[in-house]
C-alpha positions in Angstrom: 19.9 19.3 19.6 19.0 15.6 19.6 22.1 13.2 19.6 21.3 11.9 16.4 20.7 15.2 14.4 23.8 16.4 15.9 25.8 13.3 14.5 24.2 14.0 10.8 24.8 17.5 11.2 28.6 17.3 12.0 28.5 14.5 9.0 27.1 16.8 6.3 29.3 19.7 7.5 32.3 17.5 7.5 31.7 16.3 4.2 31.1 19.8 2.7 34.3 21.0 4.2 36.0 18.5 1.7 34.4 20.4 -1.2 37.3 23.4 -1.5 35.5 25.7 -4.1 32.3 27.8 -2.9 30.5 27.4 -6.4 30.9 23.6 -6.2 29.5 23.5 -2.7 26.4 25.6 -3.6 25.7 23.1 -6.5 25.6 20.3 -4.1 23.7 21.9 -1.6 21.0 23.1 -4.1 21.0 19.8 -6.0 20.3 17.7 -2.8 18.2 20.6 -0.9 20.7 20.8 1.8 19.7 24.6 2.8 16.5 24.7 1.1 14.4 23.3 -1.9 15.9 20.7 -3.7 16.7 22.6 -7.5 16.8 21.1 -10.7 20.1 21.4 -13.4 18.6 24.0 -15.3 17.7 26.1 -12.3 21.4 26.0 -10.8 22.8 26.5 -14.4 20.9 29.5 -14.9 21.7 30.9 -11.3 25.4 30.2 -12.1 25.6 31.2 -15.6 26.6 27.5 -16.6 24.9 25.0 -19.0 22.7 22.4 -17.4 25.2 19.5 -18.9 28.2 21.4 -17.1 26.2 21.5 -13.7 25.6 17.6 -14.1 29.6 17.0 -14.7 30.3 19.1 -11.8 28.2 17.1 -9.4 29.2 13.8 -10.6 32.7 14.8 -10.2 32.0 16.3 -6.5 30.2 13.2 -5.7 33.2 11.1 -7.0 35.6 13.1 -5.0 33.5 12.8 -1.8 33.5 8.9 -2.3 37.4 8.8 -2.6 37.5 11.1 0.6 35.2 8.9 2.5 37.0 5.9 1.4 40.5 7.3 2.3 39.1 8.4 5.8 39.3 12.1 5.1 35.9 12.8 6.7 36.1 11.5 10.2 32.6 12.8 11.4 31.1 10.3 8.6 31.7 7.3 10.6 29.4 7.7 13.2 26.7 8.8 10.7 27.0 5.6 9.1 27.0 3.4 12.2 23.8 5.1 13.1 22.0 4.5 9.8 23.3 0.9 9.4 22.0 0.1 13.0 18.7 1.7 12.1 18.5 0.0 8.6 19.1 -3.5 10.2 16.5 -3.0 12.5 14.1 -1.9 9.5 15.0 -4.9 7.5 18.2 -3.5 5.9 16.6 -1.4 3.4 14.1 1.4 3.8 12.2 4.3 2.1 14.0 7.6 2.8 11.0 9.2 4.6 10.5 6.2 7.1 14.5 6.0 7.6 14.7 9.6 8.6 11.5 9.7 10.6 12.9 6.9 12.7 16.1 8.1 13.2 15.0 11.7 13.9 12.0 10.4 16.2 9.8 13.0 14.6 8.0 13.8 11.1 11.1 14.9 9.0 11.3 17.9 7.1 12.6 17.7 3.4 15.9 19.3 4.4 16.2 16.5 7.2 15.7 13.8 4.6 17.9 15.6 2.0 20.9 15.5 4.3 20.3 11.7 5.0 20.3 10.9 1.4 23.3 13.2 0.6 25.2 11.1 3.4 24.1 7.7 1.8 25.2 8.8 -1.8 28.7 8.7 -1.4 29.1 6.2 1.6 31.0 3.0 1.0 28.4 1.2 3.9 25.4 2.3 2.0 23.3 2.0 -1.2 20.9 4.4 -2.5 17.8 3.8 -4.7 16.7 7.1 -6.6 13.2 8.1 -6.9 11.3 7.5 -10.2 7.8 6.0 -11.3 8.6 2.5 -9.9 10.5 3.4 -6.7 10.4 5.3 -3.6 13.7 6.9 -2.7 15.3 4.7 -0.6 18.7 3.7 1.4 19.9 0.1 2.0 23.0 -1.8 3.3 25.8 -1.7 0.7 27.0 -5.5 2.1 23.4 -6.5 1.4 22.9 -5.2 -2.2 23.7 -2.8 -4.3 21.2 -0.1 -5.7 20.7 -2.4 -8.9 20.2 -5.3 -6.7 17.9 -3.7 -4.9 15.7 -2.5 -7.6 15.9 -6.4 -9.0 14.6 -7.6 -5.7 11.6 -5.0 -5.6 11.0 -6.1 -9.3 10.9 -9.8 -8.4 8.5 -9.3 -5.8 6.1 -7.3 -8.1 6.3 -10.0 -10.4 5.4 -12.5 -8.2 2.4 -10.6 -6.9 1.3 -10.2 -10.5 1.5 -14.1 -11.1 -0.5 -14.6 -8.0 -3.2 -12.5 -9.5 -4.4 -11.3 -5.9 -3.0 -10.0 -3.0 -0.8 -11.7 -0.7 0.8 -11.7 2.8 4.3 -11.6 3.6 4.5 -15.0 4.9 2.9 -16.2 1.5 5.6 -14.1 -0.3 8.2 -15.7 2.0 7.2 -19.1 0.6 7.9 -18.2 -2.9 11.0 -15.7 -2.2 14.7 -16.7 -0.8 15.0 -14.0 2.2 16.7 -14.8 5.5 13.6 -13.2 7.1 9.9 -12.0 6.3 11.2 -8.7 7.7 13.5 -8.5 4.6 10.5 -9.0 2.2 8.4 -6.5 3.6 11.3 -3.8 3.8 11.8 -4.4 0.3 8.1 -4.4 -0.9 7.8 -0.9 0.8 10.3 0.6 -1.5 8.1 -0.2 -4.7 5.6 2.8 -6.0 3.6 -0.4 -8.1 2.6 -1.9 -4.7 0.1 -1.1 -1.8 -0.5 -2.6 1.4 -3.9 -2.9 3.5 -4.7 -5.0 6.6 -1.6 -7.1 6.2 -1.7 -7.9 2.4 0.3 -6.5 -0.4 -0.9 -6.2 -4.0 -0.7 -4.1 -6.9 -1.3 -0.5 -6.5 -4.1 -0.1 -9.1 -6.2 -3.1 -7.3 -8.9 -1.6 -5.3 -8.4 -4.6 -2.6 -5.4 -3.0 -1.5 -5.6 0.6 -2.6 -9.2 1.6 -2.8 -9.7 5.3 -3.9 -13.4 5.6 -4.1 -16.5 4.7 -1.9 -17.5 1.6 -3.8 -14.3 0.0 -3.5 -14.0 0.7 0.2 -17.1 -0.6 0.9 -15.9 -3.9 -1.1 -12.7 -3.9 1.0 -14.8 -4.1 4.1 -17.3 -6.6 3.2 -14.6 -8.9 1.9 -12.4 -8.5 4.9 -15.3 -9.3 7.3 -16.3 -12.2 5.3 -20.2 -11.7 6.3 -23.0 -9.5 5.3 -23.3 -5.9 7.0 -25.9 -3.4 7.5 -24.9 -0.2 5.7 -24.8 1.7 9.0 -22.0 -0.8 10.1 -20.4 -0.4 7.0 -20.0 3.5 7.5 -18.5 3.0 10.9 -15.9 0.4 9.6 -15.0 2.8 7.0 -14.6 5.6 9.6 -12.2 3.2 11.8 -10.3 2.0 9.1 -6.4 3.1 7.7 -8.2 4.4 4.3 -7.4 7.8 3.1 -10.1 10.0 2.8 -12.5 8.0 5.2 -15.0 10.6 6.3 -18.2 9.6 4.3 -21.7 10.2 4.9 -23.9 7.0 5.7 -26.3 8.4 3.0 -23.3 8.3 0.4 -22.4 4.8 1.5 -26.0 3.7 1.0 -26.3 5.2 -2.5 -23.1 3.3 -3.5 -24.7 0.0 -2.3 -27.7 0.5 -4.3 -25.9 1.4 -7.5 -22.9 -1.3 -7.7 -24.0 -4.7 -8.8 -21.5 -6.3 -6.7 -23.2 -5.6 -3.8 -26.8 -7.3 -2.9 -29.5 -6.1 -0.5 -30.6 -9.7 1.6 -32.2 -7.9 4.3 -33.5 -4.5 5.9 -30.6 -2.3 5.2 -28.2 -5.5 5.1 -25.6 -6.4 2.0 -23.7 -9.0 0.9 -21.2 -9.3 -2.0 -22.7 -11.0 -5.1 -19.6 -13.1 -5.4 -20.6 -15.1 -2.1 -23.4 -16.5 -4.2 -26.2 -14.0 -3.4 -28.5 -13.0 -6.4 -30.6 -9.9 -6.8 -34.4 -10.4 -6.8 -37.5 -10.6 -4.8 -38.2 -13.2 -2.4 -40.8 -14.8 -4.8 -37.8 -14.7 -7.3 -35.4 -16.5 -5.0 -38.3 -19.1 -4.2 -38.7 -19.7 -8.1 -35.1 -20.0 -8.8 -34.9 -22.8 -5.6 -37.6 -24.6 -7.3 -36.4 -24.4 -10.9 -33.4 -25.9 -9.8 -35.0 -28.8 -7.7 -36.1 -32.0 -9.8 -38.8 -32.4 -7.4 -41.3 -30.7 -5.1 -39.8 -29.2 -1.9 -41.0 -28.9 1.7 -42.0 -25.8 3.1 -38.8 -26.3 5.9 -36.4 -26.9 2.8 -37.8 -23.9 0.7 -37.2 -21.7 4.0 -33.6 -23.0 4.8 -32.6 -22.2 1.2 -34.0 -18.9 1.0 -32.5 -18.0 4.5 -29.0 -18.9 3.1 -29.4 -15.9 0.6 -31.5 -13.4 2.4 -31.9 -12.4 5.9 -35.6 -12.0 6.3 -38.4 -13.4 8.6 -39.6 -17.1 7.9 -43.1 -15.5 7.9 -42.2 -13.2 4.8 -41.0 -16.3 2.8 -44.2 -18.2 3.8 -46.5 -15.5 2.5 -44.7 -15.3 -0.5 -45.4 -18.8 -1.3 -49.1 -18.2 -1.0 -48.7 -16.9 -4.7 -50.5 -19.2 -6.8 -49.6 -17.7 -10.1 -46.2 -18.9 -9.0 -46.4 -21.6 -6.9 -48.5 -24.8 -6.5 -48.9 -26.6 -3.1 -48.7 -30.1 -4.0 -49.7 -31.7 -0.3 -50.1 -30.0 3.3 -46.2 -29.6 2.8 -44.9 -29.5 -0.4 -44.5 -27.0 -3.3 -43.5 -26.8 -6.7 -43.8 -24.3 -9.6 -47.0 -23.3 -11.0 
């Protein structure tokens, strides 16, 4: 058995020895999922023929008993486990999601039982603080010297509020400028505890923002174009999505092309080449673009100037622009080289 796994196993075993009654050991084991699936108060109550409230009372009393025993040094095996957890948490930024911490300590993708043992130890250790999982937070463990459970949650909430106020995703360095932390790694660690936040390509934002948590093909296309900052062919976009960190990234080129056509955020500016409308590109034919350019001008424009302005918003051949300029119903030639609207 791996050294770290052995340390944790001994700490769990030594802690359970402190619990004298078999029924109480069973309650704790089932509530944390130490030997199998984690069970609810109702499930344990039905099994032991006691009320849900009685199970809750017993669980609380057992954990208080373990906390006292740990503080009095009655669980000698616990010291090595606490040292192991604190050392790894220090490397991870003082707080970490339970699954990430467990994977790091065990050095493999951990099972629910392995995570449960880690969380069990942290629950009554004076060196550690836990964050219970709910709709806002992932289950997490932190170093008690740097914050109680409440203080960790408050820090997470503060980061969420800063990002909300910014109204767009932020890098850890940008968050560091607005927050008071000893090191940016501590911000990153705290941020990862929140279920309300998501990260992509080095920036953090609200989980409901497609820019950091794209859930459909259109949003993924948008993220790719926004990150590249330049127009792309739809086949290139497909390749970027397949090479990305997105979830469910196996999409066909045809599906991507279909979404590009349907969404007004994307503008076709050349043969299969798309850009974002937010970059100033507009839908329409080459004639429409030329017309728009001449409408904005207070005087006739030279052929070269028209070509130059069209090429800013369309990737087409110069000859295509010049051919469209020959439309006498739309454009009037003033002299050898100047045009205005007909």
